[in-house]
FIMAR-499738 format. One record per residue: residue in one letter; x, y, z of N, C-alpha, C in turn. Coordinates in steps of 0.05 Angstrom, whole numbers, padded with zeros to 5 digits, always signed. Layout:
<recs>
AXYZXYZXYZ ...
</recs>
This chain:
<recs>
M+00017-00024+00000+00000+00000+00000+00018+00025+00000 T+00013+00044-00017+00029+00068-00018+00020+00087+00003 V+00036+00108+00008+00029+00128+00028+00003+00142+00021 A+00000+00149-00005-00024+00163-00014-00050+00147-00009 E-00047+00120-00009-00071+00103-00006-00078+00099+00023 H-00059+00104+00041-00064+00098+00069-00085+00119+00080 P-00105+00110+00094-00126+00128+00104-00115+00150+00122 N-00095+00144+00138-00083+00164+00156-00071+00187+00140 V-00056+00180+00120-00043+00200+00104-00063+00215+00087 A-00083+00200+00076-00104+00213+00060-00119+00234+00077 R-00124+00228+00102-00138+00247+00119-00121+00272+00123 V-00095+00269+00128-00077+00292+00132-00076+00309+00107 R-00072+00296+00084-00070+00310+00058-00096+00325+00052 A-00119+00312+00056-00145+00324+00050-00150+00348+00068 Y-00143+00345+00094-00148+00367+00113-00133+00392+00104 A-00108+00388+00096-00092+00411+00088-00102+00423+00061 A-00109+00405+00042-00118+00414+00016-00144+00430+00018 E-00162+00420+00034-00188+00434+00037-00185+00462+00048 R-00162+00468+00061-00157+00494+00072-00136+00510+00056 G-00132+00501+00031-00116+00515+00013-00086+00512+00016 V-00077+00490+00029-00049+00485+00033-00042+00457+00022 P-00034+00455-00003-00026+00429-00014+00001+00421-00001 I+00003+00396+00006+00028+00386+00018+00038+00362+00003 E+00064+00359+00002+00076+00336-00011+00086+00317+00011 I+00076+00293+00011+00082+00274+00032+00104+00255+00022 R+00125+00252+00038+00147+00235+00031+00148+00211+00051 R+00156+00189+00040+00158+00165+00056+00187+00154+00055 F+00197+00144+00077+00225+00135+00078+00226+00105+00085 P+00246+00091+00076+00249+00063+00083+00252+00058+00113 A+00268+00076+00125+00272+00074+00154+00251+00091+00169 S+00246+00084+00194+00226+00098+00210+00235+00127+00215 T+00216+00145+00215+00220+00173+00223+00205+00178+00249 R+00203+00158+00265+00186+00159+00290+00196+00181+00309 T+00223+00183+00313+00234+00203+00331+00244+00227+00315 A+00248+00249+00328+00258+00273+00315+00286+00268+00304 Q+00302+00253+00318+00329+00247+00309+00328+00230+00284 D+00311+00210+00283+00308+00192+00260+00299+00209+00236 A+00279+00226+00240+00268+00241+00218+00289+00261+00207 A+00304+00274+00224+00324+00293+00216+00346+00279+00199 R+00353+00255+00208+00374+00240+00194+00364+00232+00166 E+00340+00222+00164+00329+00213+00138+00325+00236+00119 I+00315+00259+00129+00308+00282+00111+00333+00297+00104 G+00352+00298+00124+00377+00314+00119+00374+00342+00129 V+00360+00346+00151+00357+00373+00163+00365+00371+00192 S+00365+00394+00206+00371+00395+00234+00348+00384+00251 V+00354+00374+00274+00333+00363+00292+00312+00385+00299 G+00321+00410+00301+00303+00431+00307+00281+00436+00287 E+00286+00428+00262+00266+00432+00240+00245+00410+00239 I+00247+00391+00258+00227+00370+00259+00206+00377+00281 V+00181+00375+00274+00159+00381+00293+00152+00357+00309 K+00153+00360+00335+00144+00338+00353+00115+00344+00361 S+00097+00325+00357+00069+00328+00365+00065+00312+00390 L+00065+00325+00413+00063+00312+00439+00035+00315+00449 V+00024+00293+00459-00004+00292+00468-00005+00291+00499 F-00020+00309+00511-00023+00311+00540-00052+00310+00547 V-00058+00306+00572-00085+00309+00583-00084+00330+00605 A-00100+00350+00602-00101+00372+00621-00130+00374+00632 D-00133+00367+00658-00160+00367+00670-00180+00351+00654 G-00170+00328+00643-00188+00310+00628-00191+00316+00599 R-00181+00338+00588-00184+00344+00560-00157+00340+00545 P-00158+00330+00520-00134+00325+00506-00121+00351+00496 I-00095+00353+00498-00079+00376+00489-00057+00366+00471 V-00054+00378+00448-00031+00371+00430-00012+00395+00431 V+00013+00389+00438+00034+00410+00439+00053+00405+00416 L+00057+00425+00399+00076+00424+00377+00101+00440+00385 C+00124+00426+00383+00149+00439+00389+00171+00429+00371 C+00193+00443+00370+00215+00434+00353+00229+00409+00365 G+00242+00394+00348+00254+00369+00357+00276+00372+00377 D+00288+00396+00379+00309+00400+00398+00299+00413+00424 R+00273+00413+00427+00261+00425+00451+00246+00403+00467 R+00242+00408+00492+00226+00390+00509+00204+00407+00522 V+00182+00393+00530+00159+00407+00542+00155+00395+00570 G+00156+00411+00590+00152+00402+00618+00123+00404+00625 E+00114+00384+00640+00086+00383+00648+00079+00407+00666 E+00097+00414+00684+00091+00437+00702+00089+00463+00687 R+00106+00467+00668+00105+00492+00652+00079+00493+00636 L+00072+00471+00624+00047+00469+00609+00023+00474+00626 R+00024+00463+00650+00001+00467+00669-00003+00497+00675 E+00020+00511+00679+00018+00540+00685+00007+00555+00661 V+00015+00548+00637+00006+00562+00613-00024+00558+00609 L-00033+00533+00613-00061+00527+00609-00079+00535+00632 G-00067+00540+00655-00083+00546+00679-00098+00522+00688 A-00086+00498+00684-00100+00474+00692-00090+00465+00720 T-00106+00448+00732-00099+00438+00759-00080+00413+00756 G-00082+00400+00734-00065+00376+00730-00059+00371+00701 V-00035+00364+00694-00027+00358+00666-00009+00333+00667 R-00013+00315+00648+00004+00292+00646+00006+00283+00616 R+00027+00269+00610+00029+00257+00583+00010+00234+00581 T-00001+00230+00558-00019+00208+00553-00004+00182+00550 T-00017+00160+00554-00006+00135+00546-00008+00132+00516 A+00005+00111+00505+00004+00107+00476-00024+00101+00467 D-00040+00087+00483-00067+00081+00476-00085+00106+00476 E-00080+00123+00496-00096+00148+00498-00089+00166+00475 A-00064+00168+00468-00056+00185+00445-00069+00176+00420 K-00070+00150+00415-00083+00140+00391-00113+00145+00392 R-00125+00142+00415-00154+00146+00417-00162+00175+00413 F-00146+00193+00423-00152+00221+00420-00147+00232+00392 T-00124+00224+00380-00116+00235+00355-00123+00218+00331 G-00125+00192+00335-00129+00173+00313-00104+00162+00301 Y-00081+00170+00313-00055+00161+00302-00037+00150+00325 A-00019+00132+00317-00001+00120+00336+00022+00140+00341 I+00033+00139+00366+00056+00156+00372+00078+00151+00353 G+00091+00173+00344+00111+00171+00323+00100+00179+00296 G+00074+00179+00293+00061+00186+00268+00040+00207+00271 V+00038+00219+00295+00017+00238+00301+00022+00264+00286 P+00004+00272+00268+00008+00297+00253-00001+00321+00271 P+00006+00345+00262-00001+00369+00278-00030+00378+00276 F-00045+00365+00258-00073+00372+00254-00088+00347+00243 A-00114+00351+00236-00130+00328+00226-00133+00306+00245 H-00139+00313+00270-00141+00292+00291-00169+00281+00293 E-00171+00256+00303-00196+00243+00305-00215+00258+00324 T-00204+00267+00346-00220+00283+00365-00209+00312+00365 P-00227+00332+00364-00217+00359+00365-00200+00364+00390 C-00175+00371+00386-00156+00375+00408-00147+00404+00409 E-00146+00415+00433-00134+00442+00436-00104+00439+00430 T-00094+00458+00414-00067+00456+00405-00051+00480+00415 V-00027+00474+00425-00008+00495+00434+00017+00492+00418 I+00027+00514+00407+00052+00514+00392+00073+00530+00407 D+00095+00517+00411+00118+00530+00425+00127+00554+00408 E+00129+00577+00421+00136+00601+00406+00164+00600+00394 D+00181+00582+00405+00208+00580+00394+00208+00571+00365 M+00186+00559+00355+00186+00549+00328+00188+00571+00308 S+00183+00596+00316+00184+00619+00298+00213+00624+00287 R+00233+00611+00298+00260+00614+00288+00264+00601+00261 F+00245+00584+00253+00246+00571+00227+00224+00581+00209 E+00231+00582+00183+00210+00589+00163+00194+00565+00155 K+00207+00542+00152+00193+00517+00146+00202+00495+00164 V+00184+00476+00169+00190+00453+00186+00179+00428+00173 W+00186+00405+00185+00176+00379+00176+00159+00366+00198 A+00137+00354+00191+00119+00342+00211+00110+00315+00201 A+00101+00298+00220+00091+00271+00214+00065+00273+00198 A+00061+00254+00180+00037+00254+00163+00018+00231+00169 G+00018+00222+00193-00001+00201+00201+00011+00173+00203 L+00036+00170+00194+00050+00144+00196+00078+00149+00207 P+00090+00128+00219+00117+00132+00230+00139+00136+00209 D+00133+00131+00184+00153+00135+00163+00145+00155+00142 A+00125+00171+00148+00115+00191+00128+00116+00219+00140 V+00127+00238+00125+00130+00266+00134+00123+00285+00112 F+00119+00310+00119+00114+00331+00099+00127+00357+00109 E+00133+00374+00090+00145+00400+00096+00122+00421+00095 I+00124+00440+00113+00103+00461+00114+00115+00486+00126 S+00105+00509+00118+00115+00534+00130+00103+00536+00158 V+00118+00549+00175+00108+00553+00203+00082+00569+00204 A+00080+00588+00186+00055+00604+00185+00031+00587+00177 D+00034+00569+00157+00012+00551+00149+00006+00531+00171 L+00027+00522+00185+00024+00503+00207+00006+00515+00229 R+00012+00539+00236-00004+00553+00257-00033+00556+00248 R-00037+00562+00223-00064+00567+00213-00080+00541+00212 L-00067+00519+00202-00082+00494+00200-00086+00481+00228 A-00067+00484+00246-00070+00471+00272-00087+00488+00291 H-00093+00513+00284-00108+00531+00302-00095+00532+00329 G-00069+00532+00329-00054+00532+00354-00048+00560+00365 K-00047+00561+00391-00039+00587+00403-00010+00585+00411 R+00004+00607+00407+00033+00608+00412+00038+00613+00442 E+00053+00595+00454+00060+00598+00482+00089+00589+00487 P+00102+00600+00507+00130+00592+00513+00130+00567+00531 V+00124+00544+00519+00121+00519+00534+00146+00501+00533 G+00164+00507+00514+00187+00490+00510+00212+00500+00524 S+00231+00482+00528+00257+00489+00538+00278+00473+00523 A+00303+00482+00523+00324+00468+00508+00328+00440+00519 A+00329+00421+00501+00334+00393+00509+00364+00389+00509 T+00374+00374+00529+00403+00369+00531+00407+00339+00530 S+00432+00332+00525+00439+00303+00524+00436+00289+00550 R+00434+00305+00572+00431+00293+00599+00402+00288+00606 T+00383+00297+00590+00355+00294+00595+00348+00264+00593 I+00335+00254+00613+00326+00226+00613+00296+00226+00609 S+00287+00213+00588+00259+00212+00582+00246+00188+00596 L+00228+00194+00614+00214+00173+00628+00187+00168+00614 P+00176+00144+00619+00149+00139+00608+00129+00159+00620 P+00106+00162+00607+00085+00180+00618+00078+00171+00647 S+00070+00191+00663+00063+00185+00691+00041+00164+00693 A+00022+00164+00674+00001+00145+00675+00011+00116+00671 T+00031+00114+00654+00044+00088+00649+00058+00078+00674 L+00073+00096+00687+00088+00088+00711+00068+00081+00733 D+00046+00095+00735+00025+00089+00755+00014+00061+00750 A+00008+00055+00725-00004+00028+00719+00017+00006+00724 L+00042+00012+00718+00063-00008+00722+00067-00014+00752 A+00067+00008+00769+00069+00004+00798+00046-00013+00808 Y+00022-00008+00798-00001-00023+00807+00001-00052+00800 K+00012-00059+00776+00015-00087+00768+00035-00101+00786 F+00058-00087+00792+00078-00099+00810+00067-00104+00838 I+00052-00085+00848+00042-00088+00876+00020-00109+00876 R+00004-00110+00856-00018-00130+00855-00006-00158+00853 F+00017-00161+00840+00030-00187+00839+00045-00193+00865 G+00059-00173+00877+00075-00177+00900+00060-00181+00926 F+00036-00169+00928+00021-00170+00953+00014-00199+00961 P+00003-00216+00943-00003-00244+00951+00023-00259+00959 V+00045-00253+00945+00071-00266+00952+00079-00258+00980 W+00077-00232+00986+00084-00222+01013+00065-00235+01034 T+00040-00237+01028+00021-00249+01047+00028-00278+01052 F+00035-00293+01031+00044-00321+01034+00069-00322+01051 G+00087-00304+01047+00112-00304+01063+00106-00299+01093 V+00088-00281+01099+00081-00276+01127+00069-00300+01140 I+00051-00313+01125+00038-00337+01136+00058-00360+01141 C+00076-00363+01121+00096-00384+01124+00115-00378+01148 G+00121-00352+01152+00138-00344+01174+00124-00350+01201 A+00098-00346+01202+00084-00352+01227+00084-00382+01233 I+00081-00398+01212+00082-00427+01216+00110-00436+01225 W+00130-00424+01213+00158-00431+01220+00163-00423+01249 A+00152-00399+01258+00156-00390+01285+00143-00410+01305 Q+00120-00421+01298+00107-00440+01315+00124-00465+01319 Q+00136-00474+01297+00153-00498+01298+00179-00492+01314 T+00189-00467+01312+00215-00461+01324+00213-00451+01353 W+00194-00432+01357+00193-00419+01383+00167-00426+01398 G+00150-00442+01387+00126-00451+01401+00104-00430+01401 R+00105-00410+01383+00083-00391+01381+00083-00380+01352 Y+00058-00373+01343+00055-00363+01316+00064-00334+01312 W+00060-00318+01333+00065-00290+01330+00075-00279+01357 G+00096-00262+01356+00106-00251+01381+00114-00222+01379 W+00106-00208+01358+00113-00180+01354+00143-00174+01356 D+00158-00193+01347+00187-00188+01343+00189-00166+01322 P+00211-00149+01322+00213-00128+01302+00209-00137+01273 K+00219-00160+01265+00215-00169+01238+00186-00175+01233 E+00172-00188+01252+00144-00194+01249+00128-00168+01248 T+00135-00149+01266+00120-00124+01267+00122-00108+01241 W+00147-00105+01230+00150-00090+01206+00139-00105+01181 S+00139-00131+01182+00127-00146+01160+00097-00141+01160 F+00085-00139+01184+00056-00134+01185+00050-00105+01177 I+00067-00086+01185+00063-00058+01177+00064-00055+01147 T+00084-00068+01135+00087-00068+01105+00062-00080+01092 W+00052-00102+01103+00028-00115+01092+00004-00096+01094 V+00001-00082+01116-00022-00064+01119-00020-00041+01099 I+00004-00030+01095+00007-00007+01076-00001-00015+01048 F+00009-00038+01039+00002-00046+01012-00026-00056+01010 A-00037-00067+01031-00066-00074+01031-00083-00049+01028 G-00075-00028+01043-00089-00002+01040-00087+00009+01013 Y-00063+00007+01000-00059+00016+00973-00079+00003+00953 L-00080-00024+00955-00098-00039+00937-00127-00033+00943 H-00134-00030+00968-00161-00024+00975-00170+00003+00965 A-00153+00024+00969-00159+00051+00960-00161+00051+00929 R-00144+00036+00916-00144+00036+00887-00170+00023+00877 A-00179+00001+00890-00202-00014+00880-00228+00000+00887 T-00230+00012+00911-00255+00024+00920-00258+00054+00915 A-00236+00069+00920-00238+00098+00917-00225+00108+00891 G-00214+00089+00876-00202+00097+00851-00177+00113+00853 W-00162+00109+00874-00137+00125+00878-00117+00119+00856 K-00107+00140+00843-00086+00137+00823-00068+00162+00825 G-00048+00162+00809-00031+00186+00808-00015+00191+00833 T-00015+00216+00842+00003+00225+00864-00004+00211+00890 R-00029+00209+00897-00037+00197+00923-00028+00167+00924 A-00033+00153+00902-00026+00125+00901+00005+00122+00902 A+00019+00140+00888+00048+00138+00888+00060+00143+00916 I+00048+00161+00931+00058+00167+00958+00055+00142+00976 V+00032+00129+00974+00027+00105+00990+00046+00083+00982 A+00051+00080+00955+00069+00060+00946+00097+00065+00955 L+00106+00090+00956+00133+00097+00965+00136+00092+00995 V+00115+00098+01010+00115+00092+01039+00118+00062+01044 G+00103+00046+01028+00104+00017+01030+00132+00007+01023 F+00144+00019+01002+00171+00011+00994+00191+00017+01017 A+00188+00040+01029+00206+00047+01051+00203+00027+01074 S+00178+00020+01080+00173+00000+01101+00185-00027+01094 L+00185-00034+01068+00197-00058+01059+00227-00058+01063 L+00240-00035+01058+00269-00033+01063+00275-00036+01093 V+00259-00024+01110+00263-00027+01139+00261-00056+01147 T+00241-00070+01136+00236-00098+01142+00260-00116+01135 Y+00271-00111+01111+00292-00128+01101+00320-00120+01111 Y+00325-00094+01115+00352-00085+01121+00355-00073+01149 A+00339-00053+01155+00342-00040+01181+00339-00059+01204 V+00318-00076+01202+00313-00095+01224+00336-00115+01227 N+00347-00124+01204+00369-00143+01205+00395-00132+01216 L+00400-00106+01209+00426-00095+01215+00428-00078+01240 W+00406-00064+01246+00408-00044+01268+00388-00047+01291 I+00368-00064+01288+00348-00067+01309+00351-00095+01321 A+00355-00096+01347+00359-00122+01360+00333-00138+01360 G+00335-00164+01354+00312-00181+01354+00319-00209+01346 L+00300-00227+01345+00305-00255+01338+00315-00259+01309 H+00307-00240+01291+00314-00242+01263+00338-00224+01255 S+00351-00211+01274+00370-00191+01266+00399-00199+01274 Y+00418-00184+01262+00446-00187+01268+00455-00165+01286 A+00437-00148+01295+00445-00125+01313+00452-00136+01340 T+00469-00121+01354+00478-00129+01381+00463-00113+01402 
</recs>
């Protein structure tokens, strides 16, 4: 199937043509999913590549357009939008909102009408290159036409990207990952506590004695039980869930290390 035949590309081309901006779409053998990949294939600077970043601000989708050598911080975007909360979307959310997979999201012609913000730094270029609906398809467009077609408002949302910048997955992805780990680990921890009680009965003639190791094991169990309960019943996600998870992790470290090394008890090496 050629680029022109693909429905994603056809939608992008038609959207621009209907508004008086004909675009020439180019396809490359290698992926142009990242700004660096696209710049290398086209033969331009990374700054001339448009990144279409999808966020959620107070429940509504936001598309931010910035140059490939810039980064967009969630806190800065939140201030510009006057929103109470901003986060990057997951890959599934980005595709649901825009109709395109990450790496091929164009700056306009989205499945769902999205508020668009364009980093004012893009004005340093006359023309730029943007994704055309596929990870290996791009088109060149003037910055003026891009602003008109995207109906974007210019805001100073970008900052210079450096080689030291570490790109983490979206916060929603990290939140879901933490939940999966805790959901798997909690039954394992519960089984360990039960086995420990049985072993204590065989060794010391009692199931439970509130030894420091037993006490901190129970505290850790309660914290993660509370995390799962709040998640299942009250829908806790994001910051609140992360705080509880971090407290539980700290309790886990105390159980495994602090009790063994510095707190005197039946399970410790402390003097």
